[in-house]
C-alpha positions in Angstrom: 106.7 -163.9 94.4 106.5 -163.1 90.7 104.4 -163.8 87.6 105.9 -164.5 84.2 104.8 -165.3 80.7 107.2 -165.8 77.8 107.5 -167.5 74.4 110.5 -168.1 72.1 110.4 -168.3 68.3 112.7 -169.7 65.7 112.3 -167.8 62.4 113.6 -169.3 59.2 116.3 -167.9 56.9 113.8 -166.1 54.7 112.4 -164.3 57.7 115.8 -163.0 58.6 116.0 -161.4 55.2 113.2 -159.1 56.2 115.7 -157.3 58.3 114.5 -158.0 61.9 113.1 -161.1 63.5 111.6 -161.7 66.9 113.3 -164.4 68.8 111.3 -164.2 72.0 108.8 -162.1 74.0 107.9 -161.9 77.6 105.8 -160.1 80.2 106.8 -160.3 83.9 106.3 -158.5 87.2 107.1 -158.8 90.8 110.3 -159.7 92.7 111.9 -161.3 89.7 115.2 -163.2 90.0 118.5 -161.5 89.2 119.7 -161.9 85.5 123.3 -162.8 84.8 126.1 -162.1 84.6 125.6 -163.5 81.1 126.3 -162.7 77.5 123.9 -163.2 74.6 124.4 -163.5 70.8 121.4 -161.3 70.0 119.7 -158.0 71.1 117.1 -157.7 73.9 115.0 -154.6 74.7 113.8 -154.8 78.3 111.1 -152.2 79.1 110.7 -151.4 82.8 107.3 -149.8 83.3 107.0 -149.8 87.1 109.3 -150.3 90.1 113.1 -150.0 90.2 116.3 -151.9 90.5 119.8 -151.9 89.2 122.0 -152.7 86.2 125.7 -153.6 86.3 127.8 -153.2 83.1 130.7 -155.4 82.0 133.2 -153.1 83.7 131.5 -153.4 87.0 129.7 -150.1 87.1 126.3 -150.3 88.8 123.5 -148.0 87.7 120.2 -147.4 89.5 117.2 -148.1 87.3 113.9 -146.3 87.9 110.8 -146.8 85.8 110.0 -146.0 83.1 113.3 -147.1 81.6 114.8 -149.2 78.9 117.6 -151.7 79.2 119.5 -152.5 76.0 121.2 -155.9 76.1 123.5 -156.1 73.1 125.3 -159.2 71.6 128.6 -160.1 73.1 128.4 -157.7 76.0 128.1 -159.1 79.5 125.2 -157.7 81.6 123.9 -158.3 85.1 120.7 -156.7 86.4 117.7 -157.2 88.7 114.8 -155.5 90.4 114.9 -154.2 94.0 114.0 -157.3 96.1 111.7 -155.2 98.3 109.6 -153.7 95.5 110.2 -155.7 92.4 109.4 -154.2 89.0 107.2 -154.7 85.9 109.1 -155.6 82.8 108.3 -156.6 79.2 111.1 -157.8 76.9 111.6 -158.7 73.2 114.6 -160.7 72.0 115.5 -159.9 68.4 118.2 -160.1 65.7 118.7 -159.5 62.0 120.8 -157.5 59.6 118.8 -154.3 60.1 120.1 -154.1 63.7 123.4 -152.6 62.3 121.4 -149.8 60.5 119.2 -149.1 63.5 122.4 -148.8 65.6 124.0 -146.5 63.1 120.9 -144.3 63.3 120.9 -144.2 67.1 117.8 -146.2 67.6 119.8 -149.0 69.4 122.5 -147.6 71.7 125.1 -150.2 72.8 127.1 -147.6 74.8 124.0 -146.6 76.7 122.5 -149.7 78.3 120.1 -147.9 80.6 117.9 -145.3 78.9 115.3 -143.2 80.8 111.9 -143.1 79.1 109.3 -140.4 79.4 106.6 -143.1 79.1 106.5 -146.9 78.7 102.9 -147.3 77.7 103.5 -147.2 74.0 106.3 -149.7 74.1 104.3 -152.0 76.4 101.4 -151.9 73.9 103.7 -153.0 71.1 105.2 -155.8 73.2 101.6 -156.9 74.1 100.8 -157.1 70.3 104.0 -159.1 69.7 102.9 -161.5 72.5 99.4 -161.7 70.9 100.9 -162.5 67.5 103.2 -165.1 69.0 100.2 -167.4 69.8 100.7 -170.9 68.6 99.1 -171.6 65.2 99.3 -168.1 63.9 100.2 -168.6 60.2 101.7 -165.0 60.1 103.7 -165.4 63.3 107.2 -164.7 62.1 106.3 -161.9 59.7 103.9 -160.2 62.0 106.2 -160.3 65.0 109.2 -159.2 62.9 107.2 -156.2 61.6 106.3 -155.3 65.2 110.0 -155.3 66.2 110.6 -152.5 63.7 107.6 -150.6 65.3 109.0 -151.2 68.8 112.4 -149.6 67.9 110.6 -146.5 66.6 108.3 -146.2 69.6 111.3 -146.7 72.0 113.2 -144.0 70.2 110.3 -141.6 70.4 109.7 -142.4 74.1 113.2 -141.5 75.2 113.2 -139.0 78.1 115.6 -136.7 76.2 113.1 -136.1 73.4 110.0 -134.0 74.1 106.7 -134.2 72.4 107.6 -131.5 69.9 110.9 -133.2 69.0 114.5 -132.0 69.5 114.6 -128.2 69.5 117.9 -128.2 67.7 116.6 -130.5 64.9 113.5 -128.3 64.6 115.6 -125.2 64.2 117.9 -126.9 61.6 114.8 -128.1 59.7 113.4 -124.6 59.7 116.6 -123.0 58.4 117.8 -125.9 56.2 117.1 -124.1 52.9 119.0 -121.0 53.9 122.5 -120.7 52.4 124.3 -121.3 55.6 127.3 -123.5 56.5 127.2 -126.1 59.4 129.5 -123.7 61.3 127.0 -120.9 60.9 124.2 -123.1 62.0 126.2 -124.1 65.1 126.9 -120.4 65.9 123.2 -119.6 65.8 122.8 -122.1 68.6 125.8 -120.9 70.6 127.6 -124.2 69.8 130.8 -125.3 68.3 130.5 -127.4 65.1 131.7 -130.4 67.1 129.0 -129.9 69.8 126.4 -129.5 67.1 127.6 -132.8 65.5 127.2 -134.6 68.8 123.7 -133.3 69.4 122.5 -134.1 65.9 124.2 -137.5 65.8 122.4 -138.5 69.1 119.0 -137.1 68.0 119.0 -138.1 64.4 121.7 -140.7 63.9 123.4 -138.7 61.2 125.8 -135.7 60.8 124.4 -132.1 60.6 125.4 -131.9 57.0 123.5 -135.0 56.1 120.5 -134.0 58.1 120.3 -130.6 56.4 120.8 -132.2 53.0 117.9 -134.6 53.6 115.6 -131.7 54.5 116.7 -129.8 51.3 116.2 -132.7 49.0 112.9 -133.5 50.5 111.7 -130.0 49.9 113.1 -130.1 46.4 111.1 -133.3 45.7 108.0 -131.5 46.9 108.6 -128.5 44.6 109.4 -130.7 41.6 106.3 -132.9 42.1 103.8 -130.1 43.0 104.9 -127.1 41.0 106.1 -126.2 37.5 109.0 -124.2 38.7 112.1 -124.5 36.5 114.9 -126.7 38.1 117.1 -123.6 38.5 114.3 -122.0 40.6 113.8 -125.1 42.7 117.6 -125.2 43.3 117.5 -121.6 44.6 114.4 -122.3 46.8 116.3 -125.0 48.6 119.6 -123.1 49.0 121.7 -123.8 45.9 122.8 -120.9 43.6 124.4 -123.3 41.1 121.6 -125.4 39.4 124.1 -127.7 37.8 125.6 -128.6 41.1 122.1 -129.1 42.6 121.2 -131.4 39.7 124.4 -133.5 40.2 123.8 -133.7 43.9 120.1 -134.6 43.5 120.9 -137.3 41.0 123.6 -138.8 43.2 121.3 -138.9 46.3 118.0 -139.7 44.7 119.2 -141.9 41.9 117.8 -139.8 39.0 118.1 -136.2 37.8 115.4 -133.6 38.9 113.8 -133.6 35.4 113.3 -137.3 35.4 112.0 -137.3 39.0 109.4 -134.7 38.0 108.4 -136.8 34.9 108.1 -139.9 37.1 105.9 -138.1 39.6 103.7 -136.7 36.8 103.0 -140.3 35.6 102.3 -141.5 39.1 99.9 -138.8 40.1 96.4 -138.9 38.8 95.9 -136.0 36.4 99.6 -135.2 36.0 101.7 -132.8 38.0 99.9 -131.7 41.2 99.2 -128.1 41.5 98.8 -127.3 37.8 95.0 -126.8 38.3 93.2 -124.1 40.3 93.9 -123.9 44.0 96.7 -126.4 43.8 100.0 -126.5 45.7 101.7 -124.4 43.0 99.9 -121.4 44.6 101.6 -122.2 47.9 98.5 -123.6 49.7 99.8 -126.9 50.9 97.0 -128.8 52.7 97.6 -130.0 56.2 97.3 -133.8 56.5 94.7 -133.5 59.3 92.7 -130.8 57.4 92.4 -132.0 53.7 90.7 -129.7 51.2 87.0 -130.1 50.9 85.8 -132.4 48.0 85.1 -130.7 44.7 81.4 -130.5 43.9 80.2 -133.1 41.5 79.6 -131.8 38.0 76.0 -130.8 37.5 74.0 -133.2 35.4 72.3 -131.9 32.3 68.6 -132.5 32.1 67.7 -135.6 30.1 65.6 -135.1 27.0 63.9 -137.9 25.2 64.2 -137.5 21.5 61.6 -139.1 19.3 
């Protein structure tokens, strides 16, 4: 015996232009029937939160599935799976499509070559699927947009819930982020971890969906933006702080990646921030005291009011 609830949606062309659309959502548990062999024209994320079963790939390989786990069903790839008939399993699924699936795949959030992904916890993913199911109620005027936005959230939650990522994040990525502004080559970073550059590329590509060089560059440019927006350091000093001895090269690189040169970025931030460039007053970030998001600085005391005198 099994219980099942599902709903299917038909988003319009404009909704597809949002990047991701939800095509269907379901919550099921028990001794569910076997699925496939079949091939779909869209993606499906199947979250197994309890129980176990099996998954057979297109080449006939059979993999044991133990909860918590994620099954990736990708377009054009034959799949065949089912729960153990003795115990069954609890599953929730979301069918989705859209042009953003290509980017999520490139970044490693969707893994066509890894159809069975162990999860450390399925609670977060199930909560998002439950919200999608709630939004999919008939008569919801925001149905397509609300469910599509939640698919974006689901992909992030599933990526964070992978069993090969601990609560503190990938240790190699953490170390690279810590040392990103040091003048080191990718080969030197790899050597610090006892890896070859090829091994480091594999680790970073799987964890961050990009090459080590691009990952390090993103950290450097993010830090450069912070210094430009929150301090009055000259551009040359900012370049040195983030690992570039040649300020002209840094400026060209910054402009190519950010879309504007450092000086223009600083001016833009000064216009956007109340009171001009942050950190120019007392106790600002220019002094190096960057507030933690969970511990903001105390509010400034209100200016004292002068006593009111009536003049005759």
